[in-house]
C-alpha positions in Angstrom: -8.7 -2.3 -28.0 -7.4 -5.9 -27.9 -5.5 -5.2 -31.2 -3.7 -2.4 -29.4 -3.0 -4.4 -26.3 -1.5 -7.3 -28.2 1.0 -5.1 -30.1 2.1 -3.4 -26.9 2.4 -6.7 -25.0 4.6 -8.1 -27.8 6.8 -5.0 -27.9 7.9 -5.1 -24.3 10.0 -8.3 -24.2 11.4 -7.6 -27.7 12.5 -4.1 -26.6 14.2 -5.4 -23.4 16.1 -8.2 -25.3 17.2 -5.7 -27.9 18.3 -3.3 -25.1 20.6 -5.9 -23.7 22.1 -6.5 -27.1 22.5 -2.7 -27.7 24.3 -2.5 -24.3 26.8 -5.1 -25.4 27.4 -3.4 -28.8 27.8 0.0 -27.1 30.2 -1.3 -24.4 32.1 -3.2 -27.1 31.4 -6.5 -25.4 31.2 -9.8 -27.4 28.2 -10.4 -29.5 27.2 -13.4 -31.7 27.8 -11.3 -34.8 31.4 -10.5 -33.9 33.1 -13.3 -35.8 31.7 -12.0 -39.1 31.4 -8.3 -38.5 34.8 -7.8 -36.9 36.4 -8.6 -40.3 33.8 -6.5 -42.1 34.5 -3.5 -39.7 38.2 -4.0 -40.1 37.9 -3.5 -43.9 35.9 -0.4 -43.4 38.4 1.1 -40.9 41.3 0.3 -43.3 39.6 1.7 -46.4 38.5 4.9 -44.6 41.7 5.3 -42.6 39.8 5.3 -39.3 41.9 5.3 -36.1 40.0 3.6 -33.3 41.4 5.5 -30.4 39.2 7.5 -27.9 38.3 11.0 -29.0 37.8 14.1 -26.9 34.4 15.7 -26.8 35.3 18.3 -29.4 36.8 15.7 -31.7 33.6 13.6 -31.4 31.3 16.4 -32.2 33.5 17.7 -35.1 33.7 14.2 -36.6 29.9 13.9 -36.4 29.3 17.3 -38.0 31.9 17.0 -40.8 30.9 13.4 -41.8 27.2 14.5 -42.0 28.2 17.6 -44.0 30.1 15.5 -46.5 27.2 13.2 -47.0 24.8 16.2 -47.5 27.1 17.6 -50.2 27.4 14.4 -52.1 23.6 13.7 -51.8 22.7 17.1 -53.0 24.8 16.8 -56.1 23.3 13.4 -56.9 19.7 14.7 -56.6 20.5 17.6 -59.0 21.9 15.2 -61.7 19.8 12.0 -61.1 18.3 12.2 -64.6 21.7 11.7 -66.2 22.5 8.6 -64.0 21.6 5.0 -64.4 18.8 2.9 -62.6 16.2 5.4 -63.8 13.8 3.3 -65.8 10.9 5.7 -65.3 12.9 8.7 -66.7 12.6 10.8 -63.5 13.9 14.4 -64.0 16.5 16.2 -61.9 15.2 17.6 -58.6 14.8 21.3 -58.3 17.4 23.3 -56.2 15.3 24.2 -53.1 13.5 20.9 -53.0 16.9 19.1 -53.2 18.1 21.2 -50.3 15.1 20.3 -48.3 15.3 16.6 -49.2 18.9 16.1 -48.4 18.7 18.0 -45.1 15.6 16.0 -44.3 17.1 12.6 -44.7 20.5 13.5 -43.2 18.8 14.8 -40.0 16.7 11.6 -39.7 13.5 13.7 -40.4 12.5 12.3 -43.8 10.0 15.1 -44.4 9.0 14.8 -48.0 7.8 17.7 -50.2 7.7 15.3 -53.2 6.2 12.0 -54.1 8.8 9.3 -54.0 7.4 7.3 -57.0 7.6 10.3 -59.3 10.3 12.4 -57.7 13.2 10.0 -57.4 15.0 7.5 -59.6 15.7 4.0 -58.2 19.4 5.0 -57.8 18.4 8.0 -55.7 16.1 5.9 -53.6 18.9 3.5 -52.8 22.1 5.5 -53.0 20.7 8.6 -51.2 17.5 7.8 -49.4 18.2 4.3 -48.1 21.9 5.1 -47.5 21.0 8.1 -45.4 18.3 6.2 -43.5 21.2 4.0 -42.2 23.7 6.8 -41.6 21.3 9.3 -40.0 20.0 6.6 -37.7 23.6 5.6 -36.8 24.6 9.2 -36.2 21.7 9.7 -33.7 22.5 6.4 -31.9 26.2 7.1 -31.8 25.6 10.5 -30.2 23.3 9.0 -27.7 25.6 6.3 -26.6 28.5 8.8 -26.3 26.2 10.9 -24.2 25.3 8.0 -22.0 28.9 6.8 -21.6 30.0 10.4 -20.7 27.1 10.7 -18.2 27.7 7.5 -16.3 31.6 7.5 -16.6 33.7 8.2 -13.6 36.5 9.2 -16.0 36.6 11.6 -18.9 35.8 9.2 -21.8 33.5 9.5 -24.8 34.7 6.8 -27.3 35.2 7.1 -31.0 32.4 8.4 -33.3 33.5 6.4 -36.3 33.7 3.2 -34.3 30.2 3.8 -32.8 28.9 4.8 -36.2 30.1 1.6 -38.0 29.2 -0.8 -35.2 25.6 0.3 -35.0 25.2 -0.1 -38.7 26.9 -3.5 -39.1 25.6 -5.1 -35.8 22.2 -3.5 -35.3 20.6 -1.7 -38.2 21.6 -4.0 -41.1 20.8 -7.4 -39.5 17.4 -6.2 -38.2 16.5 -4.5 -41.5 17.3 -7.6 -43.5 14.9 -9.6 -41.3 12.1 -7.0 -41.5 12.6 -6.6 -45.3 12.1 -10.4 -45.8 8.9 -10.3 -43.7 7.6 -7.4 -45.8 8.4 -9.2 -49.1 6.6 -12.2 -47.8 3.5 -10.0 -47.2 3.6 -8.5 -50.7 5.9 -5.5 -50.7 7.9 -5.3 -54.0 11.7 -5.5 -54.1 12.6 -5.1 -57.7 14.5 -2.8 -60.1 11.8 -3.2 -62.8 10.1 -0.2 -64.3 6.5 0.8 -63.3 3.8 -1.4 -64.8 0.8 -0.1 -66.7 -2.2 -2.3 -66.2 -5.9 -2.2 -67.2 -8.2 -1.9 -64.2 -11.6 -3.7 -63.9 -13.2 -0.4 -65.0 -11.3 -0.6 -68.3 -9.0 2.3 -67.5 -5.2 2.3 -67.5 -3.2 2.7 -64.3 0.5 2.9 -63.5 1.6 0.6 -60.7 4.7 2.0 -59.0 7.4 -0.7 -58.3 11.0 -0.5 -57.1 13.1 -1.5 -54.1 10.2 -0.8 -51.7 10.8 -3.5 -49.0 14.4 -2.6 -48.4 13.5 1.1 -47.9 10.5 0.3 -45.7 12.5 -1.9 -43.3 15.2 0.7 -42.5 12.6 3.4 -42.6 10.9 2.0 -39.5 13.9 0.4 -37.8 15.8 3.6 -38.0 12.8 5.7 -37.0 13.3 7.5 -40.3 9.8 7.9 -41.8 9.2 9.1 -45.3 8.1 6.6 -47.9 8.9 5.1 -51.3 5.4 6.4 -52.4 3.8 9.7 -51.7 1.0 8.1 -49.8 3.5 6.4 -47.5 2.4 3.3 -45.4 -1.2 3.7 -46.4 -0.4 2.2 -49.8 -0.8 -1.6 -50.1 2.7 -2.1 -51.5 4.4 -0.3 -48.6 2.1 -1.8 -46.0 0.1 -4.7 -47.6 -1.5 -6.5 -44.6 -2.3 -6.3 -40.9 0.8 -8.4 -40.2 3.0 -5.9 -42.1 1.3 -3.1 -40.2 2.1 -4.7 -36.8 5.7 -5.4 -37.9 6.2 -1.8 -38.9 4.8 -0.5 -35.6 7.0 -2.9 -33.6 10.0 -1.8 -35.7 9.4 1.8 -34.8 9.2 1.1 -31.1 12.2 -1.2 -31.0 15.3 0.9 -30.9 14.1 4.0 -29.0 12.8 1.8 -26.2 15.9 -0.4 -26.3 18.1 2.7 -25.9 16.5 3.4 -22.5 17.1 -0.2 -21.5 20.7 0.0 -22.6 21.2 3.2 -20.6 19.7 1.5 -17.5 22.2 -1.3 -17.8 25.1 1.2 -18.2 24.1 2.9 -15.0 23.9 -0.4 -13.2 27.1 -1.7 -14.8 29.5 -3.3 -12.4 26.9 -3.4 -9.6 24.8 -6.5 -10.2 23.1 -8.2 -13.1 19.6 -6.9 -13.8 17.0 -7.2 -16.5 16.1 -3.5 -16.4 18.1 -1.0 -14.2 16.0 1.1 -11.8 17.3 4.4 -13.1 16.3 3.6 -16.7 13.1 2.0 -15.6 11.9 5.2 -14.0 12.5 7.1 -17.3 10.9 4.3 -19.3 7.7 4.3 -17.1 7.5 8.1 -17.5 7.8 7.9 -21.3 5.2 5.0 -21.3 2.7 7.0 -19.2 2.9 10.0 -21.7 2.6 7.5 -24.6 -0.5 5.8 -23.1 -2.3 9.1 -22.3 -1.8 10.2 -25.9 -2.9 6.8 -27.3 -6.1 6.7 -25.3 -7.0 10.2 -26.4 -6.5 9.5 -30.1 -8.5 6.3 -29.9 -11.4 7.8 -28.0 -11.5 10.8 -30.2 -11.5 8.8 -33.5 -13.9 6.2 -32.1 -16.4 8.9 -31.2 -16.6 10.0 -34.8 -17.6 13.4 -36.2 -20.6 15.0 -34.6 -21.6 16.9 -37.8 -21.7 13.6 -39.8 -23.9 12.1 -37.0 -26.2 15.1 -37.4 -26.7 14.2 -41.1 -28.1 10.8 -40.0 -25.0 8.9 -41.1 -24.1 6.0 -38.8 -20.5 5.9 -37.5 -20.3 2.5 -35.8 -16.7 2.1 -37.0 -15.8 5.6 -35.7 -14.3 8.4 -37.9 -13.1 6.5 -40.9 -12.3 9.5 -43.1 -8.7 9.2 -44.3 -8.2 5.7 -42.9 -7.7 2.3 -44.5 -10.6 -0.2 -44.0 -8.1 -3.0 -43.4 -6.6 -1.2 -40.4 -9.7 0.6 -38.9 -9.6 3.0 -36.0 -7.7 0.9 -33.5 -4.6 0.2 -35.6 -4.7 3.7 -37.2 -4.8 5.3 -33.7 -1.9 3.1 -32.5 0.1 3.8 -35.6 -0.5 7.5 -35.4 0.6 7.6 -31.7 3.6 5.4 -32.3 4.9 7.2 -35.3 4.8 10.6 -33.6 5.9 9.5 -30.1 8.8 7.6 -31.5 9.4 10.4 -34.1 9.3 8.1 -37.1 7.0 10.0 -39.4 5.6 7.0 -41.3 1.8 7.2 -41.6 -0.9 4.5 -42.3 -3.7 7.1 -42.4 -4.1 10.7 -43.3 -3.3 12.8 -40.2 -5.0 15.8 -41.9 -8.3 14.0 -41.6 -8.1 13.2 -37.9 -10.6 14.7 -35.6 -9.3 17.9 -33.9 -8.3 16.2 -30.6 -7.0 13.1 -32.6 -4.8 15.5 -34.5 -3.7 17.4 -31.4 -2.0 14.3 -29.8 0.5 13.6 -32.6 1.2 17.3 -32.8 1.8 17.5 -29.0 4.0 14.4 -29.1 6.3 16.1 -31.5 6.2 19.3 -29.5 7.3 17.5 -26.4 9.8 15.3 -28.4 10.5 13.2 -25.3 7.9 10.5 -25.6 10.6 7.9 -26.4 11.5 10.0 -29.5 13.8 8.8 -32.2 16.4 6.2 -31.4 19.0 7.9 -29.3 18.0 11.5 -29.5 14.7 10.9 -27.7 16.5 9.6 -24.7 18.9 12.5 -24.8 16.0 15.0 -24.9 14.3 13.3 -22.0 17.6 13.4 -20.0 17.4 17.2 -20.2 14.1 17.1 -18.4 15.5 14.5 -15.9 18.2 17.0 -15.0 15.8 19.9 -14.9 13.4 17.9 -12.6 16.3 17.0 -10.3 17.3 20.7 -10.1 13.7 21.9 -9.4 13.0 19.2 -6.8 16.2 19.7 -5.0 15.6 23.5 -4.8 12.2 22.7 -3.2 13.6 20.5 -0.5 16.9 22.4 0.1 19.3 19.7 -1.3 22.2 20.0 -3.7 21.1 18.8 -7.2 23.1 15.7 -8.0 22.7 13.0 -10.7 24.7 9.8 -10.8 27.2 11.2 -8.4 27.8 14.5 -10.3 26.5 17.9 -9.1 24.3 19.9 -11.4 25.4 23.5 -11.2 24.8 26.9 -12.8 26.7 26.3 -16.1 24.9 23.0 -16.8 21.5 24.5 -16.0 22.0 27.3 -18.4 22.8 24.9 -21.2 19.9 22.6 -20.2 17.5 25.6 -20.3 18.9 26.6 -23.7 18.5 23.0 -25.0 14.9 22.8 -23.9 14.0 26.2 -25.3 15.5 25.7 -28.8 12.8 23.2 -29.9 9.7 25.4 -29.1 11.5 28.5 -30.4 12.0 26.9 -33.8 8.4 25.7 -34.0 6.8 28.9 -32.8 9.1 31.4 -34.6 8.9 29.7 -38.0 5.1 29.2 -37.6 4.7 32.9 -36.8 6.8 33.8 -39.9 4.7 31.5 -42.1 1.4 33.1 -41.1 2.9 36.6 -41.4 4.3 36.3 -44.9 2.4 36.0 -48.2 4.5 33.1 -49.4 3.8 31.2 -46.2 0.0 31.9 -46.2 -0.2 30.9 -49.9 0.5 27.3 -49.0 -2.4 27.0 -46.5 -5.3 25.2 -48.1 -7.7 25.2 -45.2 -9.2 28.4 -43.6 -9.2 29.2 -39.9 -8.1 27.0 -37.0 -7.3 24.0 -39.2 -5.0 26.0 -41.4 -3.0 27.1 -38.3 -2.9 23.5 -37.2 -1.3 22.5 -40.5 1.4 25.1 -40.1 2.1 24.2 -36.4 2.2 20.5 -37.4 4.7 21.1 -40.2 7.2 22.9 -38.1 6.7 20.6 -35.1 7.4 17.7 -37.4 10.5 19.4 -38.9 12.0 20.5 -35.6 11.3 17.1 -33.9 12.9 15.4 -36.9 9.7 13.4 -37.4 8.7 14.0 -41.0 5.0 13.3 -41.0 2.6 16.0 -42.1 -1.0 17.0 -42.1 -0.4 17.1 -45.9 -3.0 19.8 -46.6 -0.2 22.3 -47.2 1.1 23.1 -50.7 4.6 23.0 -49.2 6.7 22.4 -52.3 7.7 26.1 -52.6 10.9 28.0 -52.0 9.6 29.4 -48.7 8.5 26.1 -47.2 11.5 24.1 -48.6 14.0 26.6 -47.1 12.2 27.2 -43.7 11.5 23.6 -42.9 15.1 22.7 -44.1 16.5 25.2 -41.6 14.1 24.0 -38.9 15.3 20.4 -39.4 18.9 21.4 -39.4 18.8 23.5 -36.2 16.4 21.0 -34.5 18.9 18.2 -35.0 22.4 19.5 -34.6 22.1 22.4 -32.1 20.6 20.1 -29.4 23.0 17.3 -30.0 26.0 19.6 -29.6 24.6 21.2 -26.4 23.7 17.8 -24.9 27.1 16.3 -25.5 28.6 19.5 -24.0 26.4 19.0 -20.9 27.5 15.4 -20.5 31.1 16.4 -20.9 30.8 19.0 -18.1 29.2 16.5 -15.8 31.9 13.8 -16.7 34.7 16.2 -15.6 33.2 16.8 -12.2 34.3 15.1 -9.0 32.2 12.0 -8.1 30.2 12.2 -4.9 28.7 9.1 -3.4 24.9 9.1 -2.7 24.0 9.8 0.9 20.7 9.7 2.9 19.9 13.3 1.8 20.5 12.6 -1.9 17.3 12.9 -4.0 16.5 9.5 -5.4 15.9 9.4 -9.1 14.9 5.8 -9.6 11.5 5.6 -7.7 7.8 6.2 -8.3 7.8 9.7 -6.9 10.6 10.9 -9.2 8.7 9.4 -12.2 5.6 11.3 -11.2 7.6 14.5 -10.9 9.3 13.9 -14.3 5.9 13.5 -16.1 4.5 16.5 -14.3 7.5 18.7 -15.3 7.3 17.6 -19.0 3.6 18.3 -19.2 3.8 21.6 -17.4 6.6 22.9 -19.6 4.9 21.6 -22.7 1.5 23.1 -21.7 3.0 26.5 -20.7 5.0 26.7 -24.0 2.5 25.5 -26.6 -1.0 25.9 -25.1 -1.6 29.4 -26.6 -0.8 28.1 -30.1 -2.8 24.9 -29.6 -5.7 26.9 -28.3 -5.8 28.8 -31.6 -5.5 25.6 -33.6 -6.9 22.1 -32.8 -8.6 23.2 -29.5 -10.6 26.0 -31.3 -11.4 23.6 -34.2 -12.7 21.0 -31.7 -14.9 23.6 -30.0 -16.2 24.9 -33.4 -17.1 21.4 -34.4 -19.1 20.6 -31.4 -20.7 24.1 -31.0 -21.7 23.9 -34.7 -23.3 20.5 -34.1 -25.1 21.7 -31.0 -26.4 24.8 -32.9 -27.7 22.6 -35.7 -29.5 20.4 -33.2 -31.1 23.4 -31.5 -32.3 24.8 -34.8 -33.7 21.4 -35.8 -35.7 21.2 -32.6 -37.1 24.7 -33.2 -38.2 23.7 -36.6 -39.9 20.6 -35.2 
């Protein structure tokens, strides 16, 4: 447990410091990078013809959608013709149409779900010009939307900013500098950063093996900093080149936690802006504590479940002192595997350092439930926006219970906002459950399921939860590179990303246009321990009511089968004796 504690303790001050820096970038205050980056930004604005004036809410959303759509079109074309382009020393063929559709939607929506193996499915040019490029732009899109949402929410005037300015500033001042530092650390630990072709070597057994090379470190850095996920190799961060050492493992986990947590800190400073200087504003702190509580419950559950091992293996007389090590790297063990699993699904990154398909049933339930909730920090930017929907819902429910007018940051929450909030919260489970139902009802969907019974359903639920939450990890037992799965998960990723962002910005715009009301004695406080408790309770209650039936048929049933089977074997053994 000390390994887990050290990582979490290190992460807290780094997140707070980064949050203060994000606040300055968001509010366009001076930063130490301005002397260099102001000139760089000016060149970009001039070349692209960007006007830096404030946009209306509609203009902001339209700019976001159209810019993303343009990148999707260009990326799709490049994937379809990559065999004819340069930087393809391993002679990788063009990507198939539906797989190209899935891949380009996946990386533009910050999901990075992969129905292909990177080392054999993409040329170096595609890895850099499409995958790494979109890891930057998709992360910047999510962050820009979040900061526009926060500015709109806390503003006493109708202001939202400029999408292109937000987009450029987060890339040049946040994503690029941090990614360069992380890439250097990964190279120092042994991750390749080269354009050389794969190497064929002779193993100690006398056999030949291809060693996949390429610009791995640069992809891995933004993959984790931007909460992107995916991987240069099909086996992701379980491979020694993507994640060579315990140090690289810790750096990757810290990278995943950095910006989602920092966004909450930045929001707290925006709420407290103009009042007094503070390290962590109370309003944001209440949300941060709620997210942390959900995270820690999940982390403890995964660790205990994996540490307990598999009861059937114990019945065979095989010792499990290290816990359930199936699908895990010996150099990481249960502790760092459990932490990585919880971090990557709570912060919706999707990177994996162990095979989630081999987790114990309860161990696999937690990452699945993290993605179903999609508010346990979540991806940078969008996770905070998702949690804010629950914050507003909690305020509405609590105020109804005590006979108060629902109000947040001086703005009344009324019927129109509540309808949009309810719609926003329902979209995510609707995508997961409807597409999962379609998959188990159609022959093309069932054909991909490689495990019978409860675990097979868990694979389906996990795949669509990962797609809708823009996470990208998978149980990986599915034969998912087919027309059905490429198209359905592509649609799940698209709707899960853009529908919620549009609705959330609309809600913030509605609140921004309302008359400001000062807090009074009767106003419900949203920055104390009681509200944090209520927020956690509402999130868990809605999550349980929505997903418990599906989870009961999947991982919960599998858990009961595992232990009942073990108990039955023990009973029969005693009878024989």
